[in-house]
C-alpha positions in Angstrom: -35.4 2.1 5.1 -36.3 -1.6 5.7 -36.2 -3.3 9.1 -33.4 -5.5 7.8 -31.3 -2.4 6.9 -32.0 -0.7 10.2 -31.0 -3.9 12.1 -27.8 -4.3 10.1 -26.9 -0.6 10.6 -27.5 -0.9 14.3 -25.4 -4.0 14.5 -22.5 -2.4 12.6 -22.7 0.6 14.8 -21.6 -1.5 17.7 -18.2 -1.7 16.1 -17.8 2.0 15.2 -19.4 5.1 13.8 -20.7 4.5 10.3 -19.8 7.0 7.5 -21.6 5.1 4.8 -23.9 2.0 4.5 -25.7 0.1 1.7 -27.8 -3.0 1.6 -29.8 -4.0 -1.5 -33.4 -5.1 -1.0 -34.1 -8.7 -0.1 -36.5 -9.1 -3.0 -36.6 -7.5 -6.5 -38.8 -4.4 -6.3 -40.8 -5.2 -9.4 -40.7 -9.0 -9.9 -40.5 -10.0 -6.2 -37.9 -12.8 -6.5 -35.3 -13.2 -3.7 -32.0 -11.4 -4.3 -28.6 -12.4 -3.0 -27.7 -10.1 -0.1 -24.4 -8.2 0.1 -23.7 -5.4 2.5 -21.3 -2.5 2.1 -20.2 0.0 4.8 -17.4 2.3 5.9 -16.5 3.2 9.4 -15.3 6.8 10.1 -12.2 5.3 11.7 -11.8 1.6 10.7 -9.5 -0.6 12.7 -7.7 -3.9 12.1 -8.9 -5.2 15.5 -12.6 -4.5 14.6 -12.1 -6.2 11.3 -10.8 -9.3 12.9 -13.6 -9.5 15.4 -16.2 -9.1 12.7 -14.5 -11.8 10.5 -14.5 -14.1 13.5 -18.2 -13.5 14.1 -19.0 -14.2 10.4 -17.0 -17.4 10.5 -18.8 -18.5 13.7 -22.3 -18.1 12.2 -23.8 -21.5 11.3 -24.2 -20.6 7.6 -25.1 -22.8 4.7 -22.8 -20.9 2.3 -19.2 -19.5 2.6 -19.1 -15.8 3.3 -16.3 -13.2 3.1 -15.7 -9.7 4.5 -13.7 -7.9 1.9 -11.6 -5.2 3.7 -9.2 -4.5 0.9 -10.7 -1.1 0.1 -12.1 1.9 1.9 -15.6 0.5 1.9 -15.9 -2.9 3.5 -18.2 -5.5 1.9 -19.9 -8.7 3.3 -20.9 -11.1 0.6 -21.2 -14.8 -0.3 -17.7 -15.9 -1.3 -19.2 -17.4 -4.5 -19.9 -13.9 -5.9 -16.4 -12.7 -5.1 -14.9 -15.7 -6.9 -17.2 -15.7 -9.9 -16.7 -11.9 -10.4 -12.9 -12.2 -9.8 -13.1 -9.4 -7.2 -15.5 -6.6 -6.3 -13.6 -4.0 -8.4 -14.2 -6.1 -11.6 -16.9 -4.6 -13.9 -18.4 -8.1 -14.1 -19.4 -7.9 -10.4 -22.9 -6.5 -11.0 -23.5 -9.0 -13.9 -22.6 -11.9 -11.6 -25.0 -10.7 -8.9 -27.8 -10.2 -11.5 -27.1 -13.7 -13.0 -27.3 -15.3 -9.6 -30.4 -13.3 -8.7 -32.3 -14.5 -11.8 -30.9 -18.0 -12.2 -30.2 -19.4 -8.8 -33.1 -18.8 -6.4 -32.0 -21.6 -4.1 -28.7 -19.9 -3.6 -30.4 -16.5 -3.0 -32.8 -18.1 -0.4 -29.9 -19.7 1.4 -27.9 -16.5 1.4 -30.8 -14.5 2.8 -31.2 -17.0 5.6 -27.4 -16.9 6.2 -27.4 -13.1 6.3 -29.8 -13.1 9.2 -27.6 -15.6 11.1 -24.5 -13.4 10.4 -26.2 -10.3 11.7 -27.2 -12.3 14.8 -23.6 -13.5 15.2 -22.3 -10.0 14.9 -24.9 -8.8 17.5 -23.7 -11.5 19.9 -20.0 -11.1 19.3 -17.9 -10.1 22.4 -17.1 -6.6 21.5 -18.1 -3.7 23.8 -20.9 -1.4 22.6 -19.7 2.0 21.2 
């Protein structure tokens, strides 16, 4: 597991016990180009209050791009809003195609998103929510 994944998991664990977590690699494993980050997780016992605190922390981060926490399904997802809009939702089969297209055709966006992701994790770490 990468340091970035460990840091993200540790940060999310502040908000509750994780039942599941996924974070793709920051760079393509073969070709080495930056990849747009998106993070999925599920808490064992999710709560509306926790969701709002997390959304506030994401909004407070000084990002270059707009980000969304999608809490509409069992697994929550943090991703750049552009992906959500272009794919017309995470449940759309086009989601992975949109991510692949951005990864291979918009490296500037990927670089900004990777930088933003670190700022968001920091904002979540600094949010005023008691440790679990």
